[in-house]
N, C-alpha and C positions, 0 to 999 in steps of 0.2 A: 488212790484215784479210781473212780468207778468207770464203767464201760463208756459213759458219755464224755469222759475226759474232764469231769468237774471234780475239783477237790472237795470232798465231803466236809473236811474240817473247816475250810474257809467259808463254805456256805453256812455251816452251823454257827460259826462265830458271827457272821453277818446277821443271821436270824436272831441270835442271842442279844446282840447290840441293839437291834431294832426293838426287841421286846423290852429291854432295859430302859431304852429311851422313852417308850410309851408309858412304862410304869412310872418313870421319873416325872413325866409330864402330868400324869394322872395324880401322882402324889402332890406335886406342887399346886395343882388345881384345887385340891380339896383340903390341903393342910392349913390354908389361910382363910380367915373370914375377910369379907370385903373391907371391913373397918381396919384390918391389919395392914393394908397396902398404903404405902406412902404415895400421895398424889403429886405428880410432877408434870409441869408444863414443858413439853419437849422443845428443844431448839429447832428452828426451821428457817429456811430461806426461800425466797420467791422471785419469780421473774414473769414477764408477760410478752406475748406477741399481740397482734391486733385482734386475734380471735380466741386466744386461750390464756389461762393463768397457770403457771407451773409452780408447784410447791414440793419441796423436799424436806421431810421430817427426819431428824436424827433422834434415835432412842437414847437421849441423854439430856440433861438440863442445860448444858452449854455446848457450843460448837467445838470448843477446844478440850473437852473432857471425854474420857472413855464412857461408853454406854453399853446397853444390852445389844448383843449380836443377834439375838433371836427374840421375837415378840410372839405372844400367845393371845388367843381370843380377841384378835384385833377386829375392829369394825369402824365404819365411817357412816356419817349421815349428812346428806346434802339437801337443803330446802331453800329455794330462792337464793338469798344472799347469806345463808347460814351454812357453816362447815364445821363438822364435829368429828374428831378422831379419838379413838380409845383403844388402848392395848395394854397387856400385862406382861411383866417379866420378873424374874428373880435373879438378883445379883448376890452371890454368896447365899446368905440367909435373909436377905432384905427383899421383901416383896414390893414391887413398884407398879403403880397404875399411871400410865401416861394418858393425859387428857389435853386436847387442844380444841378450844372453842373460838371460832372466828366469825365475826360479823363483817362480811366482805363489802367492798366499796359499791359493787353492783350485783345484780342477780346473775346466777349461772344456770346452765342447763344440765341437770343431773343425768338425763338419758344419754347425752353425748359426752359426758365426762368419763375418764378412765383412771384407774389406779393400779399400782403394782407393789406387792410386798416381797418381790424376789430378791431385792438388793439386801446384802448383809448389813444389819444395823441401821437401815434407812428405809423410808417409805416414800414413794413418788406418787403424786396425783396430778393429773392434767384436767383442769376445769374448763369447760367450754363456756365462753361468755354468752350470756343471753342476747346481748346486743353486740354483734360482730363489728369489726372495724371501729372499735371504740377504745381509746387509750384511757387507762385508769390512772388518775393522779396519784393514787396510793393503793395499798392492798386492803386496808381496813376502812370502814365507813367513818368512824370517829377520827377526825384529823388530829386529836390530842392523844390518841392511843399509840404508844411506841414501846411495845414489849422489848425488854432487854435481850431476849433470846431470838429476836427476829432480825434478819439481815437480807440484803439484796443478793440474789443468786447470779453473780456476775458472769459466771461461765455460761449459764443458760441464756442470760440477757444478750450476750455478745452474738449469739446466733441470729438474733432478730434486730440487731443494731441498725442496719440499713432501713429496714421496714419501719421501725419506730422513729428514726431520724427523719425519714421522708414525711411521716405523718406530722411530726412536730414542726418541720419546716412549713408544711401546708397550713398547719394550725397557726403558726406565727404570722404567715402571710394573711390568713383570714382575720386574725386579730388586728393586724396593721390596717387592713381594709376597713374593719369595723370601727377602729379608732378614727380613721380619716373621715369616714361617713359621719361619725358623731361630731367631729369638729366642724364639718361643713354644715351639718344640721343646726348646731348651736350658732354658727355665724349667720345663717339665714334667719333664724329666730331673732337674733340680736338686731339685724338689719330691719326686719319687719317691725320689731318693737319700737325702734327709733323712728321709723316712718309713721307708726301709729301715734307716737308721742308728739311728733312734729305736727301731724294733722290735728291732734287734739289741742295743741297749743295754739295753732292758727285759728281753730274754731272758737277757742276761748277768747282770743284777742279780738276776733270779729264780733263776738257777742258783746264783749266789753265796749267796743266801738259803737255798736248799735245802741247799747244802753246809754252811752255818753251823749249820742245824738238825740236820743229820746228825752233825756234830761234837759238838753239845751233848748229843744223845741218847747218843752213845758215851761221853761223859764221865760222864753220870748213871749209866749202866749200870756203869761201872767203879767208881764210888763205892759203889753198892749192893753189889757183890761184895766190897768191902773191909769 
């Protein structure tokens, strides 16, 4: 132990381990060509509040399978309603490139979105909705797209259950009001149409009566001339 009370051997071991880790990372980075990596779409789950969308990506192809604990050269891109994630890892001697490309239901604000790589084996991103106080019917724009490795993040969703339920109740009430107004509108149009039809029928009957009277007058005149 030196004068400062620091064990030199422990400090040396820590320094050696750090150097070895950096060398291993450098080795893994350059020992594979990009074509060597297996491309995998990672498992992910999502939830929403009225202002944000929350996505958790697991570095594995399924939620129930083990994955990479650490990811390298990770990056994300966000543009309007497009979200793209990329990251690399090596499991054993198998190089893996995780890619997730999502076309979102609506636009998001990149400047007010945040993400975090600190969780082991997972990545969290919080996307700010471009239009706040808007409930998304689904995560993806295409209603027919249902990735097998996507699921609802129920734990996160439960935090905003009251907020979302309040919106849905208001939305249901608004929808009921809209349907009621539509029924009333159709009833008024039907009543107006019947009135117009009745008026048209009366006008046609009156015209027919006039035509009959005109024919009778013409017949009487003809008889007098004879």
